[in-house]
C-alpha positions in Angstrom: -23.0 4.2 -40.4 -20.8 5.0 -43.4 -17.2 5.8 -42.5 -15.8 9.1 -43.7 -12.5 8.2 -45.3 -10.8 11.6 -44.9 -8.4 13.6 -42.9 -5.2 12.6 -41.3 -5.0 8.9 -40.6 -2.0 7.8 -38.6 -0.4 4.4 -39.5 0.4 3.7 -35.9 3.7 2.3 -34.9 3.8 -1.1 -33.2 5.6 -0.6 -29.9 8.0 -3.3 -28.9 10.2 -4.2 -25.9 13.9 -4.8 -26.5 13.2 -8.5 -27.0 10.9 -7.6 -29.9 7.6 -8.7 -28.2 4.6 -6.4 -28.4 4.4 -3.6 -25.8 0.6 -3.4 -25.3 0.9 -0.7 -22.6 2.7 1.7 -25.0 0.4 0.8 -27.9 -2.6 1.9 -25.9 -0.6 5.0 -24.8 0.1 5.9 -28.4 -3.6 5.5 -29.3 -4.5 8.0 -26.6 -1.8 10.4 -27.6 -2.9 10.4 -31.3 -6.6 10.9 -30.5 -5.8 13.8 -28.1 -4.0 15.6 -30.9 -6.9 15.3 -33.3 -6.1 12.6 -35.8 -9.1 11.5 -37.9 -8.3 7.8 -37.9 -5.8 5.2 -36.7 -4.4 2.6 -39.1 -3.0 -0.6 -37.7 -0.7 -3.0 -39.4 0.6 -0.7 -42.1 4.2 -0.2 -43.2 5.0 1.9 -40.2 3.4 -0.7 -38.0 5.9 -3.3 -39.4 3.1 -5.5 -40.7 5.7 -7.1 -43.0 7.4 -8.7 -40.0 4.5 -9.6 -37.7 2.8 -13.1 -37.6 -0.9 -13.6 -37.9 -1.6 -13.9 -34.2 0.4 -10.8 -33.4 -1.6 -8.9 -36.1 -4.9 -10.0 -34.6 -3.7 -9.1 -31.1 -2.6 -5.6 -32.1 -5.8 -4.9 -34.1 -8.1 -6.0 -31.3 -6.1 -4.0 -28.7 -6.3 -0.8 -30.8 -10.0 -1.3 -31.6 -10.7 -1.7 -27.9 -8.6 1.3 -26.9 -10.1 3.6 -29.6 -13.6 2.8 -28.5 -15.3 4.1 -31.7 -13.9 7.6 -31.2 -12.3 7.5 -34.7 -12.3 4.9 -37.5 -9.8 2.1 -37.2 -8.2 1.0 -40.4 -6.6 -2.4 -40.7 -3.8 -3.4 -43.1 -4.7 -6.9 -44.3 -2.9 -7.3 -47.6 -0.9 -10.5 -48.2 1.0 -11.7 -51.2 -1.9 -13.9 -52.3 -5.6 -13.4 -52.7 -6.7 -16.3 -50.4 -4.6 -15.2 -47.5 -5.7 -11.6 -48.0 -9.4 -12.6 -47.8 -8.6 -14.6 -44.6 -6.9 -11.7 -42.9 -9.6 -9.3 -44.1 -12.4 -11.5 -42.6 -10.4 -11.6 -39.4 -10.3 -7.8 -39.3 -14.0 -7.5 -40.1 -14.8 -9.9 -37.2 -12.6 -8.0 -34.9 -14.5 -4.8 -35.6 -12.3 -2.8 -38.0 -14.0 0.0 -39.8 -11.9 0.1 -43.0 -9.4 -2.2 -44.8 -6.2 -1.0 -46.3 -5.0 -3.6 -48.8 -1.6 -3.4 -50.3 -1.1 -4.3 -54.0 0.0 -7.9 -54.5 3.8 -8.0 -54.1 7.1 -9.8 -54.8 5.9 -11.6 -57.9 5.2 -9.5 -60.9 1.5 -8.9 -61.5 -0.3 -7.5 -64.5 -3.2 -5.2 -64.3 -5.8 -7.9 -65.0 -4.4 -9.9 -62.0 -4.4 -6.9 -59.8 -8.0 -6.1 -60.7 -9.1 -9.7 -60.1 -7.3 -9.7 -56.7 -9.3 -6.7 -55.5 -12.5 -8.0 -57.1 -12.3 -11.2 -55.1 -11.8 -9.2 -51.9 -14.7 -7.0 -52.8 -16.9 -10.0 -53.2 -15.9 -11.8 -50.0 -15.9 -9.0 -47.4 -18.3 -6.3 -46.4 -16.1 -3.4 -45.3 -14.8 -0.3 -47.2 -11.5 -1.1 -49.0 -8.7 1.4 -49.5 -6.2 0.2 -52.1 -2.6 0.8 -51.2 -0.3 1.6 -54.1 3.4 1.6 -53.1 5.4 0.3 -56.1 8.8 0.9 -54.6 8.0 -1.8 -52.0 5.8 -4.2 -54.0 7.3 -4.1 -57.4 3.8 -3.6 -58.8 1.9 -0.5 -59.7 -1.9 -0.1 -59.6 -2.5 1.9 -62.9 -5.0 4.7 -62.9 -7.2 2.9 -65.4 -7.3 -0.1 -62.9 -8.3 2.3 -60.1 -11.1 3.6 -62.4 -12.4 0.0 -62.9 -12.1 -0.9 -59.3 -13.8 2.3 -58.1 -17.0 1.0 -59.6 -17.1 -2.0 -57.1 -19.4 -1.7 -54.1 -16.7 -1.9 -51.4 -13.7 -0.2 -53.0 -13.9 3.3 -51.5 -10.4 4.8 -51.9 -6.8 4.5 -52.8 -3.6 5.5 -50.9 -0.9 6.5 -53.2 2.6 6.1 -51.8 4.3 6.2 -55.2 5.6 9.7 -54.5 4.6 10.5 -58.1 2.4 13.5 -58.0 1.3 13.0 -61.6 0.1 9.5 -60.7 -1.9 10.9 -57.8 -3.4 13.5 -60.2 -4.5 10.7 -62.5 -6.2 8.8 -59.6 -8.1 12.0 -58.8 -9.0 12.5 -62.5 -10.4 9.0 -63.0 -12.5 9.1 -59.8 -13.5 12.8 -59.7 -17.2 12.1 -60.3 -17.4 9.7 -57.3 -18.3 11.6 -54.2 -17.7 8.6 -51.9 -14.3 7.7 -53.3 -11.2 9.0 -51.5 -7.7 9.6 -52.9 -5.3 9.8 -50.0 -1.6 10.8 -50.0 0.8 8.2 -48.8 3.8 10.5 -49.2 3.8 13.1 -46.5 5.4 15.7 -48.8 2.2 15.7 -50.8 -0.5 16.1 -48.2 -1.4 19.7 -49.1 -1.1 19.2 -52.9 -3.4 16.2 -52.5 -6.0 18.4 -50.8 -5.6 21.3 -53.2 -6.4 19.1 -56.2 -9.4 17.4 -54.7 -8.0 14.6 -52.5 -9.4 13.8 -49.1 -6.4 13.6 -46.8 -3.4 11.3 -46.0 -2.2 8.2 -44.3 0.8 10.0 -42.9 3.7 8.2 -41.3 5.2 11.4 -39.9 2.0 11.9 -37.8 3.5 9.3 -35.4 6.1 12.0 -34.6 4.3 15.3 -35.0 0.5 14.5 -35.0 -0.6 18.0 -34.2 1.6 19.5 -36.9 0.3 17.1 -39.6 -3.3 17.5 -38.5 -2.7 21.2 -38.8 -2.1 20.9 -42.5 -5.6 19.4 -43.0 -7.4 21.6 -40.5 -5.9 24.8 -41.9 -6.8 23.8 -45.4 -10.4 23.0 -44.4 -10.7 26.4 -42.7 -9.4 28.2 -45.8 -6.1 29.2 -44.2 -3.9 28.2 -47.1 -0.8 30.1 -45.8 -0.9 28.2 -42.5 -1.4 25.0 -44.3 1.6 25.7 -46.5 3.7 26.6 -43.4 2.7 23.3 -41.6 3.5 21.3 -44.8 6.9 22.9 -45.2 7.8 22.4 -41.6 8.2 18.6 -42.0 10.7 18.9 -44.9 13.8 18.8 -42.7 12.6 15.6 -41.0 11.9 14.0 -44.3 15.3 14.9 -45.5 16.7 12.4 -42.9 15.0 9.6 -44.8 17.9 9.4 -47.2 19.9 7.8 -44.5 17.8 4.7 -44.1 14.4 3.0 -44.1 11.8 5.8 -43.5 9.6 3.8 -41.2 12.7 2.7 -39.1 13.7 6.4 -38.8 10.1 7.4 -37.8 10.2 4.8 -35.0 13.6 6.0 -33.9 12.4 9.6 -33.9 9.4 8.7 -31.8 11.7 7.1 -29.3 13.9 10.1 -29.2 10.9 12.3 -28.3 10.5 10.2 -25.2 7.9 7.6 -26.1 8.8 4.0 -25.4 8.0 2.5 -28.7 11.1 0.4 -28.7 13.2 -0.9 -31.7 12.1 -2.0 -35.1 12.4 -5.8 -35.6 15.7 -7.0 -36.9 17.2 -6.6 -39.4 15.4 -3.4 -40.1 16.7 -1.5 -37.0 19.9 0.3 -38.0 20.8 3.9 -38.7 24.3 5.2 -39.4 25.9 7.5 -36.9 25.7 10.3 -39.4 21.9 9.7 -39.9 21.3 9.5 -36.1 23.2 12.7 -35.5 21.2 14.5 -38.2 18.0 13.1 -36.8 18.8 14.4 -33.3 19.7 17.9 -34.7 16.4 18.1 -36.6 14.3 17.0 -33.7 16.0 19.6 -31.4 15.5 22.4 -34.0 11.9 21.4 -34.3 11.5 21.4 -30.6 12.8 24.9 -30.4 10.4 25.9 -33.1 7.5 24.5 -31.1 6.6 21.6 -33.3 4.6 18.8 -31.7 
């Protein structure tokens, strides 16, 4: 059955104990929490899942645990991108064998890559696996940008079915939408939570939304309200996450998202060192925002 790449997909946190080992119990608990609140997919091993600091065996363990817990209720996305093509193919084949529904594959990183190299990387992946691929563009972390013209070329490949744009550049996302607008089965997803509603309004299919780890019902509400034609409610839900996002200036956003989820009472634990610090000013601001949101009924 073809997977519908749409809606609010949560890049699920990787819960850990204080010794930084994986907390399987809480991982399963978070899967249930997210599905109860209506998310349309769960994405393992993304930036918010700290994939950059997990080893291969941990990645496989996390993915298999989530797939088992989800039990086909929503699609499971797997982040399998590595620096090199060969390792990315290996991890993608592991995810396919484990039962993932969709692959999210980050643009090659660290070393500078031209557009021909980026195209060839994804072309090799397309030819060696048989799952839908969502390209992940996040130039602030990778140092490389997937240009709109490259997305246009890649969208013609059999398995390339979408792109997640975390550039924060709305004009770039619009160009992605423009070059793929004739493809009904290609999805442009917002990777910046401030752009979920703009993405939908200009023809996008949804978002892989880190803040849905904190407020899944609120983030799903943006999508559901838009789909029902209630644009004012969608705007209100979109605007409601602005104060939380303002805290991101104090540190690593995915570190802050995990801290916030802890403060809400979920035992997701610390981020792995060294990415586990937040200034006193940032922590105080985060606590104030969470309390204000609680009083406003956000969840």
